ZAFIVO-667540 format. One line per field, with one value per atom (N, C-alpha, C, CB): x, y negated, z negated; residue number from 0; atom name; residue in one letter. Coordinates in steps of 0.001 Angstrom, whole numbers, plus 524288, in hexadecimal, padded with zeros to 5 digits. Glycine has a CB too. Layout:
c1 (X/...)
c2 (Y/...)
c3 (Z/...)
i (NUM/...)
at (CA/...)
aa (A/...)
# end
This chain:
c1 (643C8/6469C/64563/64C8E/64109/63FA9/6434A/639DA/64512/64824/64569/64B5F/645DE/642B8/64607/642B5/6413C/64155/640F8/63CC4/63F33/63B79/6402E/63388/64023/6437C/63DCB/64B34/63E83/63C24/63C25/63EB8/6374E/6373E/63B02/631E0/63BE0/642B9/644CD/6478C/64735/64C47/64A9E/64F1C/64674/64495/6466A/63ED7/6444E/6455D/64B55/64257/64D52/65519/6554D/65AEB/6550B/656E8/654EF/651A6/65132/65002/6536B/649E8/65309/655D1/65B2F/655BC/65E10/66540/663CA/669BE/6615C/65F81/65FD5/65A48/65BEB/65BE1/6614E/65891/66428/668C3/66C4F/66AB6/66C1D/6713A/66ED5/67408/66A4B/66868/66A1A/663F6/66A1F/66A2A/67119/6677E/6724B/6785F/67A9E/67924/678D0/67B36/67B3C/67BFA/67705/6744C/67885/66CB7/6794E/67C25/6827A/67B64/6857B/68961/6895F/68A5D/685A0/684C7/68743/67E82/684D7/685F0/68D64/6828B/68D27/691EA/694A9/692BC/699D3/69E0B/6A04D/6A138/6A213/6A3AF/6A11D/6AB3E/6A33B/6A1B0/6A211/6A31E/6A596/6A683/6A43C/6AF33/6A301/6A097/69BB0/69EC6/69D36/69A6C/699A1/69BFE/69D0E/699CE/69525/69E49/69532/69024/68BFE/690C1/68D92/68740/684F8/689B9/68A1F/686CB/68483/68A0A/687C5/683E2/67E6A/68505/67E78/67BAA/67440/67E8B/675FA/67452/671D8/67827/672ED/66FCC/66D8C/67300/66ACE/667F0/663FF/66836/65F36/65AFF/65865/65A32/6551C/65379/6524E/64DE0/64FDC/64D74/65329/64890/65A02/65BC4/65EA8/65D8C/65F92/66038/65D83/65E19/6591E/65580/656BD/650C9/65981/65A92/66124/65B51/66349/66880/667FC/66ABA/66390/66283/664DC/65B58/6641C/6662D/66AE1/6666A/66E48/674CC/675D7/67833/67442/674DB/67529/67032/66E9F/66F17/673F3/668B9/675CC/67A31/67F06/67BC9/67E73/6846A/68187/683DC/67DEC/67C9A/67EB4/67533/681D6/683ED/6865A/68856/6896E/68D3C/68D34/69203/68C41/689D1/6908B/683D6/69513/69A2E/69D19/69C90/69A16/69B9C/69A66/69854/69E5E/69D85/69839/6A1A8/696EF/69348/68DE4/69474/68E5E/688BC/683CC/68974/68778/68285/680B5/682F4/683B1/681B5/67D15/684C9/67E6B/67A3C/6753D/67B61/6758B/670F8/66D66/671B4/66FEA/66DA5/66BAF/67245/66CB7/66BE1/666DE/670DA/666BD/66204/65E49/661F1/65ED3/65AF3/657B2/65EDD/65A27/65765/653A0/65AF2/653ED/64FD9/64D6A/65227/64AFC/64ABD/64823/64B8B/642C4/6404C/64115/63A61/642A1/64609/64A6C/64A9C/64BBA/650C5/650A3/65372/64BAA/64A36/648D8/64835/64854/6485B/64D38/645B2/65012/65621/65827/65909/657A9/656EA/6554E/65452/6510F/64D51/650A0/6462F/65299/65566/658F9/65697/65C40/661E8/66037/6656B/65A72/658BA/65554/6559B/65617/65305/65791/64E4D/65CAA/66034/6651F/6619D/6688C/66BAA/6715E/66DDB/67355/6751B/675BC/6734E/67786/674B5/67841/6781D/67CA4/67EDB/67C53/687C7/67AF6/677E0/6722D/677E7/66FE8/66BBE/66BB4/66A7A/66FA5/66EC2/67237/670B5/67376/6766B/66FF8/67B16/66E18/66A4D/66534/6688B/66412/66105/66362/6609C/6671E/66A12/6695B/66F03/66BFC/66CEE/66AB8/670B3/6665C/660BA/65D9E/65E7D/659A1/6553C/655ED/6546A/657F9/6574A/6568F/65B68/65924/6576C/65208/65A90/6508F/64AC1/6473C/6466C/644C4/63D89/63CB1/63772/63A6F/63628/6334B/63260/6302D/62A51/62C8F/6296F/630FB/632AF/63586/63893/6399D/63A43/635D4/63F91/63142/62CCC/629A4/62A5A/6292C/62626/62A1E/62536/62F26/63140/63605/63120/63745/63BD3/63A08/642C6/636CB/635FB/635AF/62F75/6338F/633EF/639FE/6301D/63BAA/640C3/64506/642FF/64472/64658/644CD/6454A/63FBC/63E01/63EA2/638F0/64126/6421D/6474E/6405A/64A6A/650D0/6513F/653C5/64DA3/64D33/64D76/644E9/648FD/646B3/64806/63ED2/647B4/649AD/64CB8/6485F/6541A/65819/65B87/65B02/65BC4/66009/6653C/66236/665E3/66BDD/66FE4/6703F/66FFE/6736E/67283/6751E/66CD8/66C47/66BBF/66762/66D3F/66E57/6737B/66CEC/676DA/67CFB/67D16/68192/67CC6/67D52/67B18/67919/67778/6753E/67042/6792B/66F5E/66AD4/663EA/66A24/66381/65F29/6600E/65CEE/662EB/662C7/66252/66607/6640D/66435/65C62/668EC/65B4B/654D1/652D8/65183/6534F/652F5/65259/6593C/6561C/657BA/6544B/65D3F/65311/64F1A/64A42/64D91/646BA/64186/640F0/63F23/64518/645F4/6453F/64C31/6469F/646CB/641D2/64B7F/63EB4/639F8/63731/63738/63937/633AF/6360F/6342C/639BA/63AEE/6369E/63F8F/63858/635F0/6309C/636FB/62DEA/626F1/625C3/62368/62952/628C9/62956/62A36/62D6C/62DD0/629B3/636CC/6260B/62351/61E82/622E8)
c2 (4C10C/4C283/4C89E/4C1CA/4C839/4CE04/4D091/4CE36/4D586/4D6E2/4D9BC/4D957/4D8D4/4DAF2/4E0D9/4D652/4E4EC/4EA7C/4EBA7/4ECF6/4E9CC/4EAA3/4E6E9/4E7BC/4EB39/4E627/4E4CD/4E9C2/4DFA3/4DCF2/4DF93/4D779/4DE23/4E182/4E01C/4E236/4D98E/4DC21/4DE3B/4D878/4DF12/4E105/4E7F7/4DEA7/4E930/4EE3D/4EEF0/4EE88/4EBB4/4EBC1/4EB5D/4E6B5/4E8BD/4E826/4ED71/4E1BD/4EF55/4F552/4F9B0/4F747/4F8FE/4FDB4/4FE0B/4FCEE/4F5FF/4F612/4F7E3/4F0FB/4F791/4F8AB/4FDA4/4F768/4FFBA/50533/50932/504F7/50673/506F7/506C9/502E8/502B8/501A8/505BE/4FC01/50584/509BA/50F8A/509F4/51175/51540/515DA/5153D/511D4/51135/5121A/5097C/50EDC/50E19/513E2/50CAE/518E7/51B8C/51FCF/51C30/51D56/521D8/51FBB/5202F/51B77/517F9/51A8E/511E4/51C73/51EA0/52306/51E9B/5261A/52B10/52B74/52C04/52641/526A7/52712/52343/52890/528EA/5254D/52A97/5244E/52096/51F41/5217B/52436/52378/5296D/52269/5293B/52CE9/531FD/52C4F/532B5/53926/5398D/53B18/5383F/53904/53D4D/533CD/54173/545AE/546E2/5493B/545CC/54831/543D7/5473A/53F0B/53C64/53E0B/5360E/53EF6/540DB/54558/545AA/5497D/54EF1/54DDD/553F7/5480B/545C8/545E8/540C6/541BA/54083/5440B/53D2C/5488C/54DB5/54EAC/551AA/54E75/55070/54CA4/552D4/546F6/542A5/543B1/53EF4/5428C/54332/53EDF/542F7/54166/53F20/538DC/54275/53863/532CA/52EFA/532B4/53092/52E86/52DFC/52FBB/5314D/532D9/52EB7/53842/52E45/52802/526DB/524EE/522CA/51DEA/51C28/51EC6/51E30/51F9E/52007/52492/52182/522AF/51DF2/522F3/518C6/51311/51494/50D24/515C2/5155B/51BE7/513D5/51DA7/52497/52406/52904/520EF/5216F/51D6C/51EEE/51A24/51840/51A7C/515E4/52063/52518/52685/52D8C/52548/527C4/523CC/52867/51E7C/51C05/520D5/5178D/52248/52504/52A2E/5231A/52D56/5336B/53651/53742/53327/53531/536B9/532B6/53291/531B4/53739/52CF4/53B32/53F6B/540C7/541BD/53C4B/53E1A/53C28/53B21/53949/5391C/53CC7/53652/541A3/54568/5473C/54976/547E9/548ED/545FF/54977/53ECD/53D3F/53D95/536DE/53DBC/53FA1/542FF/540E0/5472B/54D86/54A5C/55417/54894/546B3/5437B/543CD/53F99/53D64/53EE8/53AEA/54432/54733/549B3/54D2E/54863/54BCD/547EE/54E38/5435F/53F42/53B85/53BD9/53E95/53B56/5377F/53C8E/538DD/534D2/52F95/53692/53078/52B80/52789/52EF4/52A72/52964/52769/52DCA/52824/5246C/52056/52520/51E06/51938/51564/51811/516B4/515A6/51727/517BD/51B76/51C72/519E0/51F7B/51758/51486/50FE3/51466/50CE4/508B4/508BE/50706/50E38/50E6D/50D92/51540/511CC/5101E/50BF4/514AC/5072B/50317/5002A/50254/50119/4FD9C/4FC70/4FEF1/4FB89/4F897/4FCC8/4EE9C/500DF/5057B/508C4/5072C/509D7/50C82/5136C/5082E/51268/51898/51A01/51934/51877/518CC/51AEF/5143E/5199A/519D9/521AF/51423/521A0/526FF/52979/527D4/52A59/52D18/52DF9/52841/52A22/52B3A/52F91/52579/52E02/530B4/537CE/52D01/53844/53CC3/53FEF/53B6D/53D8D/54080/54052/54034/53BCC/53B0B/53D1E/53344/5393D/539CC/53E3A/5360D/54226/54521/54B49/54428/54ABA/54DFF/54E12/54EC5/549B6/54865/54C4F/53F96/54F45/5512D/54D7E/55066/54FB9/54D58/54A0B/550AD/54B49/547A7/54225/549C0/5424A/53DBE/53987/540A1/53C33/537D9/53758/5389D/53958/53921/5344D/53DA1/5347A/5318D/52B47/53694/52C03/5282E/5237D/52986/52807/5247F/5261C/525D4/527C1/5288D/522D9/52C0A/51DE2/51AC8/518B1/517A3/517E8/5175C/51BF2/515D8/5206F/52419/5232F/528EC/521A1/5211A/51D66/52297/517F4/51363/513AC/50F2B/51591/516B1/51B4E/5197B/51DF8/52315/51E75/527E5/51B51/51920/512A8/51AB8/51271/50BEE/5096A/509C4/50CB7/50CAE/50574/512A4/502B7/4FE2D/5016A/4FADE/4FB03/4FCC1/502AE/4F4FC/4FFF1/50377/507E8/501BC/50965/50E7C/51287/50EA4/50D8B/511C1/5127F/51054/50DAF/50FBD/5132C/50ADF/5142A/51811/51DB5/515F2/51D8E/52291/52443/5266E/520B6/5217A/5232D/518D2/5203D/52259/526F9/51F96/52C32/52FE7/53351/5305E/531A0/534AD/534ED/5326C/52EF9/52E1F/53198/527FC/53159/535D9/53BD8/535BF/53DAF/54162/543AB/54030/53FA2/541FE/542FB/53D1F/53E3F/53F10/54424/538A6/54621/54947/54EF3/547F5/54DDF/5521B/55208/55112/54E36/54FCC/5511C/54BA6/54F9E/550CE/557F7/54B6C/558F8/55D42/5617A/55C38/55F87/561DF/562DC/55FBA/55F7C/55FA5/56115/559C5/56357/56780/56AD4/567E3/56C16/57373/574BA/575D2/57088/5711C/5736A/56CD5)
c3 (3A301/3A791/3A9B8/3A625/3ADC4/3AF54/3B38E/3B196/3B30E/3B56F/3BA5E/3B242/3C016/3C47C/3C578/3CA44/3C635/3C3C3/3C90D/3BF31/3CE65/3D395/3D6BE/3D357/3DB63/3DF68/3E41A/3E420/3E517/3E7CD/3EEEE/3E66B/3F09D/3F407/3F92A/3F512/3F989/3FC61/3F956/3FE4B/3F529/3F46B/3F509/3EDED/3F44D/3F6FA/3FC3C/3F73B/3FE6B/404E0/407CE/40711/40355/4058D/402D8/4021D/3FE93/3FBCD/4020C/3F3E0/4038F/40818/40D86/40A30/40D9A/4121E/410D4/414B0/40C7B/40C27/40CF7/405F3/40AAA/409FE/40E64/4089D/41388/41901/41BB9/41B10/41A54/41CEF/41ACF/41C30/4170F/4168D/41813/40F7F/418E8/41AFD/41FA9/41AC5/42132/427DD/42996/42A12/425DD/423F2/42598/41C76/42011/421A7/425AF/41EDB/4281F/42F2B/43172/433EC/4333D/43611/43600/43351/43156/43067/43257/42C43/43310/4356A/43B9B/4354A/43EA9/4423F/445E3/442AF/44A06/44ACA/44A90/44E0E/44A94/44A67/44DF1/447FA/45249/45800/4599D/4593C/46085/4632C/46245/4668A/45F2D/45DC1/45673/45EA6/45542/45042/44F5D/44EE2/45031/45022/44BCB/45271/4467C/4403D/440EF/4388A/441B5/44043/4444C/44026/44748/44C8A/447E7/4559F/446CC/4446F/4401C/44308/43C66/438DE/43A36/4380E/43F68/43F8D/441B4/4414B/44225/4438A/43F57/444F0/43ADC/43563/43323/4310F/434A4/43372/43361/435C9/43100/43018/43436/42A62/4386D/43D99/43C3D/44024/43700/4363B/4352F/4303A/43370/43341/43AE2/42E49/43B48/43FA9/44513/43F00/442B2/4473E/445F3/448BF/44126/43F20/44377/43722/44538/44760/44CC5/44541/44E5E/454B2/4596B/45569/45762/45A84/45B94/4573F/456CA/456EB/4593F/44F4E/45811/45C6C/460BD/45CEF/46472/46B39/46A8C/47014/4679B/46A52/46D30/4677D/469DA/4693F/470E6/46176/471F2/4789C/47CD8/47A19/47A68/47ED8/48281/47CFE/47FD6/48293/4815D/481D8/485E4/483E9/48405/489E2/48641/48525/480D3/48692/47C5B/476B1/47595/472F9/47089/470F3/46E4C/46F73/46AB7/4669A/469CE/46006/46E26/4704B/47306/4733D/47350/47414/4706C/476D1/46B3B/46807/46607/465B8/46639/462B0/466FA/45FBB/46D10/46F21/46DD5/4724A/46A7F/46971/464D8/46866/46127/45CBB/45EE7/45A0C/4611F/461F1/4632B/46409/46663/46989/46271/46F24/45F5F/45B64/459DE/45672/45A58/45966/45DEB/455A2/4622C/464EE/4673F/4665D/46410/46637/4623A/46730/45D35/45A69/45EF1/45523/460C9/46466/46985/46531/46B72/46FB1/470E7/47152/46CFC/46DA9/46E23/46A51/46C8B/46C5A/4702C/46880/472D2/47933/47D37/47A21/47CA1/48061/47EE9/47F52/47B15/47BA7/47E1C/47865/47EDC/4821D/4888B/48129/4895D/48FB6/48F8D/4932F/48E83/48EEC/48E5E/48B5A/48E2C/48D1C/490B6/4889E/4910A/4977C/49649/49756/49381/49274/4954C/48FE1/49890/49E61/49C10/4A73F/49AA6/49AE3/49420/49BE0/4913F/48D3B/48D97/48B75/49161/49262/494FE/49669/49828/49AED/496D0/4A1D3/4935A/48D81/48CD6/48784/48A54/48789/48AE5/485C2/48FF0/492BB/493A1/49803/49606/49556/49090/495A5/48C6F/48809/483AC/486F3/483F3/47FC8/484E5/47CBF/48645/489A0/48BA7/48D65/48F4C/4920D/48E7E/495D8/487EA/485D0/4834A/48360/48448/47E30/4815D/47D16/47D14/47F83/4835E/47A9A/4870B/48C1A/48AF3/48E83/4871E/482DA/48321/47A40/4806D/47C51/48205/4760A/484A9/48882/48CDD/48B45/48CBB/48EEA/48D6F/48DD9/488AC/4849D/482A1/47ED1/48421/4833E/4845A/480E2/48966/48D31/491E6/48CA5/49304/499EA/49CD9/49B86/49AE1/49DAC/49DE9/49C71/4997F/49B7F/49ED9/496FC/49DE1/4A258/4A6A7/4A1F7/4A853/4AEE2/4AD57/4B270/4AC34/4AE37/4AED1/4AB75/4ACDC/4AD6A/4B24F/4A6C0/4B39D/4B7C3/4BE5B/4B673/4BCE9/4C28A/4C137/4C3CF/4BEED/4BDB8/4BC72/4BB80/4BC19/4B9CB/4BB4C/4BBF5/4B5C0/4B6E1/4B9DD/4B054/4BCB1/4BEDF/4BA1D/4BE71/4B61A/4B374/4B192/4B035/4B2AA/4B1EB/4B7BA/4AE4C/4BC34/4C090/4C026/4C65F/4BEEF/4BE7A/4B9E6/4BD97/4B706/4B261/4B587/4AC49/4B7C7/4B917/4B630/4B83E/4B2DC/4AD00/4B026/4A854/4B5A3/4B786/4B963/4BADD/4BA7E/4BC3E/4B847/4BF34/4B1D7/4AE90/4AD6D/4A9C0/4ADAF/4AB8C/4AECD/4AC2E/4B4A0/4B98B/4B6F0/4BDA7/4B51D/4B3CD/4AE06/4B3BC/4AD79/4A840/4AB78/4A26D/4AD4C/4AE80/4B3F5/4B01B/4B4DB/4B916/4B549/4BC7D/4B1C3/4AD2C/4AA36/4A909/4AA2E/4A835/4AD32/4A4A9/4B0E7/4B59B/4B63C/4BE42/4B87A/4B793/4B42A/4B564/4AEC1/4AAEF/4AAAA/4A768/4AD9E/4AD2C/4B216/4ABBA/4B604/4B901/4B821/4BBC8/4B5C2/4B484/4AE59/4B28E/4ACFE/4A915/4AA74/4A6A4)
i (0/0/0/0/1/1/1/1/2/2/2/2/3/3/3/3/4/4/4/4/5/5/5/5/6/6/6/6/7/7/7/7/8/8/8/8/9/9/9/9/10/10/10/10/11/11/11/11/12/12/12/12/13/13/13/13/14/14/14/14/15/15/15/15/16/16/16/16/17/17/17/17/18/18/18/18/19/19/19/19/20/20/20/20/21/21/21/21/22/22/22/22/23/23/23/23/24/24/24/24/25/25/25/25/26/26/26/26/27/27/27/27/28/28/28/28/29/29/29/29/30/30/30/30/31/31/31/31/32/32/32/32/33/33/33/33/34/34/34/34/35/35/35/35/36/36/36/36/37/37/37/37/38/38/38/38/39/39/39/39/40/40/40/40/41/41/41/41/42/42/42/42/43/43/43/43/44/44/44/44/45/45/45/45/46/46/46/46/47/47/47/47/48/48/48/48/49/49/49/49/50/50/50/50/51/51/51/51/52/52/52/52/53/53/53/53/54/54/54/54/55/55/55/55/56/56/56/56/57/57/57/57/58/58/58/58/59/59/59/59/60/60/60/60/61/61/61/61/62/62/62/62/63/63/63/63/64/64/64/64/65/65/65/65/66/66/66/66/67/67/67/67/68/68/68/68/69/69/69/69/70/70/70/70/71/71/71/71/72/72/72/72/73/73/73/73/74/74/74/74/75/75/75/75/76/76/76/76/77/77/77/77/78/78/78/78/79/79/79/79/80/80/80/80/81/81/81/81/82/82/82/82/83/83/83/83/84/84/84/84/85/85/85/85/86/86/86/86/87/87/87/87/88/88/88/88/89/89/89/89/90/90/90/90/91/91/91/91/92/92/92/92/93/93/93/93/94/94/94/94/95/95/95/95/96/96/96/96/97/97/97/97/98/98/98/98/99/99/99/99/100/100/100/100/101/101/101/101/102/102/102/102/103/103/103/103/104/104/104/104/105/105/105/105/106/106/106/106/107/107/107/107/108/108/108/108/109/109/109/109/110/110/110/110/111/111/111/111/112/112/112/112/113/113/113/113/114/114/114/114/115/115/115/115/116/116/116/116/117/117/117/117/118/118/118/118/119/119/119/119/120/120/120/120/121/121/121/121/122/122/122/122/123/123/123/123/124/124/124/124/125/125/125/125/126/126/126/126/127/127/127/127/128/128/128/128/129/129/129/129/130/130/130/130/131/131/131/131/132/132/132/132/133/133/133/133/134/134/134/134/135/135/135/135/136/136/136/136/137/137/137/137/138/138/138/138/139/139/139/139/140/140/140/140/141/141/141/141/142/142/142/142/143/143/143/143/144/144/144/144/145/145/145/145/146/146/146/146/147/147/147/147/148/148/148/148/149/149/149/149/150/150/150/150/151/151/151/151/152/152/152/152/153/153/153/153/154/154/154/154/155/155/155/155/156/156/156/156/157/157/157/157/158/158/158/158)
at (N/CA/C/CB/N/CA/C/CB/N/CA/C/CB/N/CA/C/CB/N/CA/C/CB/N/CA/C/CB/N/CA/C/CB/N/CA/C/CB/N/CA/C/CB/N/CA/C/CB/N/CA/C/CB/N/CA/C/CB/N/CA/C/CB/N/CA/C/CB/N/CA/C/CB/N/CA/C/CB/N/CA/C/CB/N/CA/C/CB/N/CA/C/CB/N/CA/C/CB/N/CA/C/CB/N/CA/C/CB/N/CA/C/CB/N/CA/C/CB/N/CA/C/CB/N/CA/C/CB/N/CA/C/CB/N/CA/C/CB/N/CA/C/CB/N/CA/C/CB/N/CA/C/CB/N/CA/C/CB/N/CA/C/CB/N/CA/C/CB/N/CA/C/CB/N/CA/C/CB/N/CA/C/CB/N/CA/C/CB/N/CA/C/CB/N/CA/C/CB/N/CA/C/CB/N/CA/C/CB/N/CA/C/CB/N/CA/C/CB/N/CA/C/CB/N/CA/C/CB/N/CA/C/CB/N/CA/C/CB/N/CA/C/CB/N/CA/C/CB/N/CA/C/CB/N/CA/C/CB/N/CA/C/CB/N/CA/C/CB/N/CA/C/CB/N/CA/C/CB/N/CA/C/CB/N/CA/C/CB/N/CA/C/CB/N/CA/C/CB/N/CA/C/CB/N/CA/C/CB/N/CA/C/CB/N/CA/C/CB/N/CA/C/CB/N/CA/C/CB/N/CA/C/CB/N/CA/C/CB/N/CA/C/CB/N/CA/C/CB/N/CA/C/CB/N/CA/C/CB/N/CA/C/CB/N/CA/C/CB/N/CA/C/CB/N/CA/C/CB/N/CA/C/CB/N/CA/C/CB/N/CA/C/CB/N/CA/C/CB/N/CA/C/CB/N/CA/C/CB/N/CA/C/CB/N/CA/C/CB/N/CA/C/CB/N/CA/C/CB/N/CA/C/CB/N/CA/C/CB/N/CA/C/CB/N/CA/C/CB/N/CA/C/CB/N/CA/C/CB/N/CA/C/CB/N/CA/C/CB/N/CA/C/CB/N/CA/C/CB/N/CA/C/CB/N/CA/C/CB/N/CA/C/CB/N/CA/C/CB/N/CA/C/CB/N/CA/C/CB/N/CA/C/CB/N/CA/C/CB/N/CA/C/CB/N/CA/C/CB/N/CA/C/CB/N/CA/C/CB/N/CA/C/CB/N/CA/C/CB/N/CA/C/CB/N/CA/C/CB/N/CA/C/CB/N/CA/C/CB/N/CA/C/CB/N/CA/C/CB/N/CA/C/CB/N/CA/C/CB/N/CA/C/CB/N/CA/C/CB/N/CA/C/CB/N/CA/C/CB/N/CA/C/CB/N/CA/C/CB/N/CA/C/CB/N/CA/C/CB/N/CA/C/CB/N/CA/C/CB/N/CA/C/CB/N/CA/C/CB/N/CA/C/CB/N/CA/C/CB/N/CA/C/CB/N/CA/C/CB/N/CA/C/CB/N/CA/C/CB/N/CA/C/CB/N/CA/C/CB/N/CA/C/CB/N/CA/C/CB/N/CA/C/CB/N/CA/C/CB/N/CA/C/CB/N/CA/C/CB/N/CA/C/CB/N/CA/C/CB/N/CA/C/CB/N/CA/C/CB/N/CA/C/CB/N/CA/C/CB/N/CA/C/CB/N/CA/C/CB/N/CA/C/CB/N/CA/C/CB/N/CA/C/CB/N/CA/C/CB/N/CA/C/CB/N/CA/C/CB/N/CA/C/CB)
aa (M/M/M/M/T/T/T/T/V/V/V/V/R/R/R/R/K/K/K/K/H/H/H/H/K/K/K/K/T/T/T/T/L/L/L/L/F/F/F/F/E/E/E/E/M/M/M/M/I/I/I/I/V/V/V/V/D/D/D/D/I/I/I/I/R/R/R/R/K/K/K/K/K/K/K/K/G/G/G/G/L/L/L/L/E/E/E/E/I/I/I/I/M/M/M/M/S/S/S/S/D/D/D/D/L/L/L/L/L/L/L/L/N/N/N/N/L/L/L/L/L/L/L/L/P/P/P/P/R/R/R/R/D/D/D/D/K/K/K/K/H/H/H/H/D/D/D/D/F/F/F/F/E/E/E/E/R/R/R/R/V/V/V/V/N/N/N/N/E/E/E/E/L/L/L/L/K/K/K/K/K/K/K/K/L/L/L/L/D/D/D/D/N/N/N/N/N/N/N/N/D/D/D/D/L/L/L/L/I/I/I/I/K/K/K/K/L/L/L/L/I/I/I/I/P/P/P/P/E/E/E/E/L/L/L/L/V/V/V/V/K/K/K/K/W/W/W/W/L/L/L/L/Q/Q/Q/Q/D/D/D/D/I/I/I/I/N/N/N/N/W/W/W/W/P/P/P/P/I/I/I/I/A/A/A/A/Y/Y/Y/Y/E/E/E/E/I/I/I/I/S/S/S/S/R/R/R/R/L/L/L/L/L/L/L/L/L/L/L/L/T/T/T/T/I/I/I/I/P/P/P/P/Q/Q/Q/Q/E/E/E/E/T/T/T/T/I/I/I/I/P/P/P/P/S/S/S/S/V/V/V/V/I/I/I/I/N/N/N/N/V/V/V/V/L/L/L/L/T/T/T/T/G/G/G/G/H/H/H/H/D/D/D/D/D/D/D/D/I/I/I/I/W/W/W/W/K/K/K/K/E/E/E/E/W/W/W/W/C/C/C/C/L/L/L/L/R/R/R/R/Y/Y/Y/Y/F/F/F/F/V/V/V/V/M/M/M/M/D/D/D/D/L/L/L/L/P/P/P/P/R/R/R/R/E/E/E/E/L/L/L/L/R/R/R/R/D/D/D/D/Q/Q/Q/Q/N/N/N/N/L/L/L/L/Q/Q/Q/Q/E/E/E/E/Q/Q/Q/Q/I/I/I/I/E/E/E/E/R/R/R/R/I/I/I/I/A/A/A/A/Y/Y/Y/Y/R/R/R/R/P/P/P/P/T/T/T/T/K/K/K/K/G/G/G/G/E/E/E/E/E/E/E/E/L/L/L/L/E/E/E/E/E/E/E/E/V/V/V/V/H/H/H/H/I/I/I/I/T/T/T/T/A/A/A/A/Q/Q/Q/Q/E/E/E/E/I/I/I/I/L/L/L/L/K/K/K/K/S/S/S/S/E/E/E/E/N/N/N/N/D/D/D/D/Y/Y/Y/Y/V/V/V/V/S/S/S/S/T/T/T/T/S/S/S/S)
# end
């Protein structure tokens, strides 16, 4: 009888996936538990950017209501990895939660470097500013988008 000493490819893949899930589970445990969880937010600030990037979709959810005590701190944290956060913000801007759009525009997009806004978000900002949905009009999201565009124009005219 021969004893197999090496794992099959399938077994190796299963092991890798389990390890990946364990790592992701450890990272998910760092997410805030409630709107007052500044302790976890401060721990997130210590994370390596590669680990923080894995949590972006969950962190962007905290911008749904900027009145939550940790929301502003989360927005500042996301601005440390702006390029990687933009796809999640685009998902919000193309979605149906108009208040969430407002908070993403006001507390993330407005503070982005202009080049990143121009390269990645201009289309969404212009659509909201000039062709808003009824909900975006009711929540005045289009006004925030117009403010962003105006600040870009002011920057160009003073340069």
